[in-house]
N, C-alpha and C positions, 0 to 999 in steps of 0.2 A: 175874656171869652175863651173857653178852652180850645186848644188846638192839638190834634193828634197827628204826628208824623210817624210812620212805623216801616221798618224794613219788611214787615210782614204784610203791609198794605200796598195797594198800587196808587193811592191817592192821598191827599191831605184831607182831614176831617175837621170842620170848624164849628164851634158852638156846641151847646149841649146836645142838640139834634144830630150833629155830626158824630160826636162821641158815641151816642146810642147806636147810630148807624154803623160805625166801625165795629163796635162789640157784637152787634147782632150778625154782621157779615162774617166776622172772625170766628165766633163761637160755632156759628152753624156749619162750618167745614169740619168740625172735629167730632169723632165718634166718642172720644173721652178726652178730658182736658183738665190739667191740674197746674197750678202755680205755687211754688214754694219760695218764700222770701228768704234769701241767703244773707244779705247784708243792706244796711242803710247807712249813708254817709251824708252828714249835714254840710251843706256848702252855702250857708247864708239863706238867700231866698230860693235855693234850689236843693233838691235831695236826689243823690244818686242811689239807685236801688238795683241790686243784683238779684235776678230771679232764676230759678230753674223751672222750666217748662217740660212737663211729662204727659204724653198723651198719644193718641192715634188719630191720624188723618190721612185720608186717601189711601188707606191700606199700609201706611208707613208708621212704625212706632218712633216716637220722637222723645228724646231725653236731652235737652239742650240747656245751656246756661247762657243767659243774655243780660243786658242792663237797660235801665230806663232812667232818664233824667227828668224829674218833675219840677216845674217853676211854680212857686207858690206865692200869691198876693192876697193879703187880707184874709188869710186863713182858707183860701180856695185854690186848688190846682188850675192854673191858667194855660199851661203848655205841658205837653207830654212828648219826649223824643225818645225813640227805641233804637238800641244799638245791638248788632249781632255779636259784638265783642263784649264779653263780661266786664272789661275795663273801660269800654267806650264812654259810659256816662260819667265816670269819675274823670276821665281825661277831658272831656267836654266841660266839666264844671271847674277845671283847673286844680283837681286834687291829686 
């Protein structure tokens, strides 16, 4: 069952409904929002991803680089962990 924990969120979101709720809440706060994938690192059943987030929210321009650690089982993402540090996902994966 997917689980999303995010430094951008105030709560944990569980299951497919939780993932949908997270994205609906998150995206609704942005006037514009774009994610550019910078890097993927394979760590077995986990993938560390570095992304650049560019957009405008609450009157502020955002251009930030962060990372996410995805855990994959049977071809499905079962956990998503977000890190403010671009190297955070790699460190959590032991890379």
